[in-house]
C-alpha positions as CSV (number, residue, x, y, z in Angstrom):
1,X,-20.7,6.5,-13.5
2,X,-18.2,6.1,-10.6
3,X,-14.7,7.6,-10.0
4,X,-12.5,7.3,-7.0
5,X,-9.4,9.0,-5.8
6,X,-7.2,9.9,-2.6
7,X,-6.6,13.0,-0.5
8,X,-3.7,13.1,1.7
9,X,-2.8,14.8,5.0
10,X,0.0,17.0,6.2
11,X,0.8,14.8,9.2
12,X,2.9,11.5,9.9
13,X,0.2,9.8,12.2
14,X,-2.5,7.5,11.3
15,X,-5.9,7.5,13.0
16,X,-6.1,4.5,15.5
17,X,-9.3,4.7,17.5
18,X,-13.0,5.7,16.5
19,X,-14.2,9.1,17.4
20,X,-17.5,10.0,19.3
21,X,-19.2,13.3,18.3
22,X,-22.8,14.3,19.3
23,X,-23.9,10.7,19.8
24,X,-22.5,9.5,16.5
25,X,-19.5,7.3,16.1
26,X,-16.9,8.0,13.3
27,X,-14.4,5.1,12.4
28,X,-10.9,6.0,11.8
29,X,-10.2,7.5,8.3
30,X,-6.6,8.7,8.1
31,X,-4.7,5.5,7.0
32,X,-1.8,4.7,5.0
33,X,-2.6,2.9,1.7
34,X,-1.5,2.8,-2.0
35,X,-2.0,6.4,-3.2
36,X,-2.7,7.3,-6.8
37,X,-0.3,10.3,-6.3
38,X,2.6,8.2,-5.2
39,X,2.6,9.4,-1.6
40,X,2.3,6.1,0.1
41,X,4.0,7.4,3.3
42,X,1.3,9.9,3.9
43,X,-2.0,9.0,5.7
44,X,-4.9,9.5,3.3
45,X,-8.7,8.9,2.7
46,X,-10.3,7.4,-0.4
47,X,-13.0,9.5,-2.0
48,X,-15.6,8.0,-4.4
49,X,-18.0,9.9,-6.7
50,X,-21.1,8.7,-8.2
51,X,-21.8,11.1,-11.2
52,X,-24.3,11.5,-14.2
53,X,-22.9,11.1,-17.6
54,X,-22.5,15.1,-17.7
55,X,-20.3,14.9,-14.6
56,X,-22.8,16.1,-12.0
57,X,-22.2,14.4,-8.6
58,X,-25.2,12.6,-7.1
59,X,-23.6,10.9,-4.1
60,X,-20.1,10.6,-2.5
61,X,-18.2,8.2,-0.1
62,X,-15.2,8.6,2.1
63,X,-13.3,5.4,2.9
64,X,-10.4,4.8,5.3
65,X,-7.0,5.2,3.3
66,X,-6.2,1.6,3.4
67,X,-9.5,0.2,2.0
68,X,-9.1,-2.3,-0.7
69,X,-10.7,-1.5,-4.0
70,X,-13.0,-4.5,-4.1
71,X,-14.4,-3.4,-0.6
72,X,-15.3,0.1,-2.0
73,X,-16.8,-1.4,-5.0
74,X,-19.1,-3.7,-2.9
75,X,-20.2,-0.9,-0.5
76,X,-20.8,1.4,-3.4
77,X,-23.0,-1.2,-5.3
78,X,-25.1,-1.7,-2.2
79,X,-25.8,1.8,-1.8
80,X,-26.7,2.7,-5.5
81,X,-28.8,-0.4,-5.3
82,X,-30.7,1.2,-2.5
83,X,-31.3,4.3,-4.7
84,X,-33.3,2.1,-7.0
85,X,-31.7,3.4,-10.2
86,X,-33.0,2.0,-13.5
87,X,-29.6,1.0,-14.7
88,X,-26.0,1.6,-13.6
89,X,-22.9,1.1,-15.4
90,X,-19.5,1.0,-13.6
91,X,-16.8,2.8,-15.7
92,X,-13.3,2.5,-14.3
93,X,-9.8,3.1,-15.3
94,X,-7.0,0.5,-15.4
95,X,-6.3,0.8,-11.7
96,X,-9.5,-1.1,-11.0
97,X,-8.6,-4.0,-13.5
98,X,-8.1,-7.0,-11.1
99,X,-9.7,-10.4,-10.9
100,X,-11.4,-9.7,-7.5
101,X,-12.7,-6.4,-8.7
102,X,-14.1,-8.0,-11.9
103,X,-15.8,-10.7,-9.9
104,X,-17.5,-8.1,-7.6
105,X,-18.5,-6.0,-10.3
106,X,-20.2,-8.8,-12.1
107,X,-22.4,-9.9,-9.1
108,X,-26.0,-9.5,-9.3
109,X,-26.0,-8.9,-13.2
110,X,-23.6,-5.9,-12.7
111,X,-22.3,-4.3,-15.7
112,X,-18.9,-2.6,-16.2
113,X,-16.7,-1.0,-18.9
114,X,-13.0,-1.0,-17.7
115,X,-9.7,0.2,-19.1
116,X,-7.0,-2.4,-19.2
117,X,-3.2,-2.1,-18.2
118,X,-2.0,-2.7,-21.8
119,X,1.6,-3.5,-20.8
120,X,0.8,-5.9,-18.0
121,X,-1.8,-8.2,-19.7
122,X,0.0,-10.7,-21.9
123,X,-3.0,-11.7,-24.2
124,X,-3.7,-7.8,-24.8
125,X,0.0,-7.3,-25.9
126,X,0.3,-10.5,-27.9
127,X,-3.1,-10.8,-29.4
128,X,-5.5,-7.7,-29.0
129,X,-3.1,-5.1,-30.3
130,X,-2.0,-7.2,-33.3
131,X,-5.7,-8.4,-34.1
132,X,-6.7,-7.7,-37.8
133,X,-9.6,-5.6,-38.6
134,X,-10.5,-1.9,-39.4
135,X,-11.0,0.8,-37.0
136,X,-14.5,2.4,-37.1
137,X,-14.7,6.2,-36.7
138,X,-16.5,7.0,-33.4
139,X,-15.9,10.8,-32.8
140,X,-13.2,13.3,-34.0
141,X,-10.0,11.9,-33.2
142,X,-11.4,8.7,-31.8
143,X,-11.5,5.4,-33.6
144,X,-12.2,1.9,-32.2
145,X,-12.6,-1.7,-33.1
146,X,-13.9,-5.0,-31.4
147,X,-11.8,-7.9,-30.6
148,X,-13.4,-11.3,-29.3
149,X,-11.1,-13.8,-27.7
150,X,-12.3,-17.4,-26.5
151,X,-15.7,-18.9,-26.6
152,X,-18.6,-19.5,-24.2
153,X,-17.9,-18.6,-20.5
154,X,-14.2,-17.9,-21.3
155,X,-15.2,-15.4,-23.9
156,X,-13.5,-12.0,-23.5
157,X,-14.6,-8.7,-25.2
158,X,-12.1,-6.1,-25.9
159,X,-12.3,-2.9,-27.5
160,X,-9.1,-1.3,-29.1
161,X,-9.4,2.5,-29.4
162,X,-7.0,4.9,-30.9
163,X,-7.0,8.7,-30.1
164,X,-5.0,10.3,-32.9
165,X,-4.3,13.5,-31.1
166,X,-3.0,11.7,-28.0
167,X,-0.8,9.6,-30.4
168,X,0.6,12.7,-31.8
169,X,1.4,14.2,-28.3
170,X,2.9,10.8,-27.1
171,X,5.1,10.5,-30.1
172,X,6.5,14.1,-29.5
173,X,7.1,13.3,-25.7
174,X,8.9,10.0,-26.6
175,X,11.1,11.9,-29.1
176,X,12.1,14.2,-26.3
177,X,12.7,11.5,-23.8
178,X,14.8,9.4,-26.3
179,X,16.8,12.6,-27.0
180,X,17.7,13.1,-23.5
181,X,18.3,9.3,-22.9
182,X,20.9,9.3,-25.9
183,X,22.6,12.1,-24.2
184,X,22.7,10.1,-20.9
185,X,24.0,7.0,-22.3
186,X,26.8,9.0,-24.3
187,X,28.0,10.6,-21.0
188,X,27.9,7.3,-19.3
189,X,31.4,6.2,-18.2
190,X,32.4,2.7,-18.9
191,X,32.7,1.7,-15.0
192,X,29.8,3.5,-13.6
193,X,27.4,0.8,-12.1
194,X,25.4,3.1,-10.1
195,X,24.5,5.6,-12.9
196,X,23.8,2.6,-15.3
197,X,21.4,1.0,-12.7
198,X,19.9,4.3,-12.2
199,X,19.0,4.4,-16.0
200,X,17.8,0.8,-16.2
201,X,15.5,1.1,-13.3
202,X,14.2,4.5,-14.2
203,X,10.4,4.7,-15.0
204,X,11.2,7.3,-17.7
205,X,14.0,5.6,-19.4
206,X,13.9,1.8,-18.5
207,X,11.3,0.7,-20.9
208,X,13.6,1.7,-23.8
209,X,16.9,0.0,-22.5
210,X,18.4,-3.5,-22.5
211,X,21.7,-4.8,-21.2
212,X,24.5,-6.1,-23.4
213,X,26.9,-9.0,-22.6
214,X,28.8,-7.0,-20.3
215,X,25.9,-5.6,-18.5
216,X,25.9,-2.0,-19.8
217,X,22.7,-0.5,-20.9
218,X,22.0,0.3,-24.5
219,X,19.1,1.7,-26.6
220,X,16.8,-1.3,-27.6
221,X,15.3,-0.5,-31.1
222,X,12.7,-3.1,-30.7
223,X,11.6,-1.8,-27.4
224,X,11.3,1.6,-29.0
225,X,9.2,0.2,-31.9
226,X,7.0,-1.6,-29.4
227,X,6.3,1.7,-27.3
228,X,5.7,3.5,-30.5
229,X,3.1,0.9,-31.6
230,X,1.0,1.8,-28.3
231,X,1.0,5.6,-29.0
232,X,-2.7,6.9,-28.6
233,X,-4.0,3.4,-27.9
234,X,-6.0,2.3,-25.1
235,X,-8.0,-1.0,-24.5
236,X,-11.4,-1.4,-22.9
237,X,-13.1,-4.6,-21.6
238,X,-16.9,-5.2,-20.7
239,X,-19.3,-7.8,-19.7
240,X,-22.3,-6.1,-21.2
241,X,-23.1,-7.4,-24.7
242,X,-25.9,-4.9,-25.3
243,X,-23.3,-2.0,-25.6
244,X,-22.2,-1.2,-29.1
245,X,-18.5,-0.5,-29.8
246,X,-19.5,3.2,-30.0
247,X,-21.4,3.1,-26.6
248,X,-18.4,1.6,-25.0
249,X,-15.8,3.9,-26.5
250,X,-17.9,7.1,-25.7
251,X,-18.9,5.8,-22.3
252,X,-15.2,5.7,-21.3
253,X,-14.6,9.0,-23.0
254,X,-17.4,10.4,-20.9
255,X,-15.1,9.3,-17.8
256,X,-12.6,11.8,-18.9
257,X,-15.2,14.5,-18.1
258,X,-15.5,12.9,-14.7
259,X,-11.8,12.7,-14.2
260,X,-11.6,16.4,-14.9
261,X,-14.2,17.0,-12.3
262,X,-12.2,15.1,-9.7
263,X,-9.1,17.0,-10.7
264,X,-10.9,20.2,-10.2
265,X,-11.7,19.1,-6.7
266,X,-8.0,18.4,-6.1
267,X,-6.4,21.3,-7.7
268,X,-8.7,24.3,-8.3
269,X,-10.3,26.6,-5.7
270,X,-12.4,23.7,-4.3
271,X,-9.3,22.7,-2.3
272,X,-10.2,19.3,-1.3
273,X,-6.5,18.8,-0.5
274,X,-4.3,18.8,1.2
275,X,-6.4,18.5,4.3
276,X,-5.5,19.8,7.9
277,X,-8.4,18.3,9.8
278,X,-7.9,15.3,12.0
279,X,-11.3,14.6,13.4
280,X,-13.4,12.3,11.1
281,X,-16.5,14.2,11.2
282,X,-14.6,17.4,10.0
283,X,-12.9,15.4,7.4
284,X,-16.2,14.2,6.1
285,X,-17.8,17.6,6.2
286,X,-14.8,19.0,4.2
287,X,-15.1,16.5,1.5
288,X,-18.9,16.8,1.3
289,X,-18.8,20.5,1.0
290,X,-16.2,20.1,-1.7
291,X,-18.6,17.9,-3.6
292,X,-21.4,20.3,-3.2
293,X,-19.3,23.0,-4.6
294,X,-18.4,20.8,-7.4
295,X,-22.1,20.1,-8.1
296,X,-22.9,23.9,-8.2
297,X,-19.8,24.4,-10.5
298,X,-20.9,21.7,-12.9
299,X,-24.5,23.0,-12.9
300,X,-23.3,26.5,-14.0
301,X,-21.1,25.0,-16.6
302,X,-23.8,22.9,-18.2
303,X,-26.3,25.9,-18.0
304,X,-23.9,28.3,-19.6
305,X,-22.0,25.9,-21.9
306,X,-18.8,27.6,-20.6
307,X,-15.9,26.1,-18.6
308,X,-15.5,27.4,-15.1
309,X,-12.4,29.4,-15.8
310,X,-14.2,31.4,-18.5
311,X,-17.1,31.9,-16.1
312,X,-15.0,33.3,-13.2
313,X,-13.0,35.4,-15.6
314,X,-16.2,36.9,-17.2
315,X,-17.8,37.8,-13.8
316,X,-14.6,38.9,-12.1
317,X,-14.9,42.6,-13.1
318,X,-18.3,42.8,-11.3
319,X,-17.6,44.2,-7.8
320,X,-19.5,46.0,-5.1
321,X,-18.1,49.5,-4.3
322,X,-18.6,51.2,-1.0
323,X,-18.6,55.2,-1.0
324,X,-18.6,57.0,2.3
325,X,-19.4,60.5,2.9
326,X,-20.0,62.5,6.3
327,X,-23.6,61.4,6.8
328,X,-24.1,58.3,4.7
329,X,-22.5,55.0,3.1
330,X,-23.6,53.7,-0.2
331,X,-22.8,50.3,-1.6
332,X,-23.0,50.3,-5.4
333,X,-22.4,47.5,-8.0
334,X,-20.1,48.3,-10.9
335,X,-21.6,48.3,-14.4
336,X,-22.8,44.9,-15.6
337,X,-21.2,44.0,-18.9
338,X,-23.3,42.2,-21.6
339,X,-21.5,39.0,-21.3
340,X,-22.2,38.9,-17.4
341,X,-25.8,39.7,-18.1
342,X,-26.0,36.8,-20.5
343,X,-24.6,34.5,-17.7
344,X,-27.1,35.7,-15.1
345,X,-29.9,34.9,-17.5
346,X,-28.7,31.3,-18.4
347,X,-28.2,30.4,-14.8
348,X,-31.6,32.1,-13.8
349,X,-30.2,34.4,-11.4
350,X,-31.5,38.1,-11.1
351,X,-28.9,40.8,-12.1
352,X,-27.8,42.8,-9.0
353,X,-29.4,46.2,-8.5
354,X,-27.2,49.3,-9.1
355,X,-27.8,50.6,-5.6
356,X,-27.1,47.6,-3.1
357,X,-27.4,49.4,0.3
358,X,-27.6,52.9,1.9
359,X,-26.7,53.7,5.4
């Protein structure tokens, strides 16, 4: 499976020229482009990972920050073809859903499962969401049903999924938003066009509002109902008819594990961002080292069946203590707790000796 993201830089300048280092030529990497974090004014690079179903990285790519999605897809497909894998399946989020990307992914009998932007695709809003049929239980808190539209070459296969836990969370968040919105509307003065415009254009509130005959915003109950109808739902599309509904739903759910890995690279101790390097070879080395650290982290999590924060918390009390007397220095390990000993055994690492060094 594949996943992509961006990493931004603490600088206002883009890279212009290529860079020579030890006989190698590195093309400019720091470029402004569409940022998934909303930092379009900052130079960035695009990072892509190919991972196993369990979220273990097997390959990574670094692209200039202004590279189009379709270009990254073509390059990644070519490189994976060179690895002679038995079968690859591209699993992507709604940001990858575009006609050019679908065409590129389909080349050479390529197979994909992509999430769709529900609110932006008319036939999904009008037909898929209201299509009759029962949901099948796929996993705890995950149900799905198949929707086929069209015939022959124009046939489109969609999988409508419902996550009840997420539906409950979204329902609670929406109630909080509407509570705040009602207060905002109540405090809105009659002649206050700037404040009214701010509410209507807001990403947080705008989807629930309409304008009356006098151009003033009001809470549209029909829009609220349509938003509630989407709670916990997401729609997948695929060009692989050999995959069952359960395979598709679980395959995309597996991408959540990958996304959590990518999130770890960005927000945990792996510190893939922000970056302060400017030479492309250092940027590349920084990302590769972070991917290597992620691979080690995932290997430990899989071997111990524990999340990384539990592993580090369990091993944190283990220290090396230095004792110094007049004639010698002794480095001694603190007592190993049973939980720590179990972790060492599972990851096949010898327990540290009690006496580590004597000088």
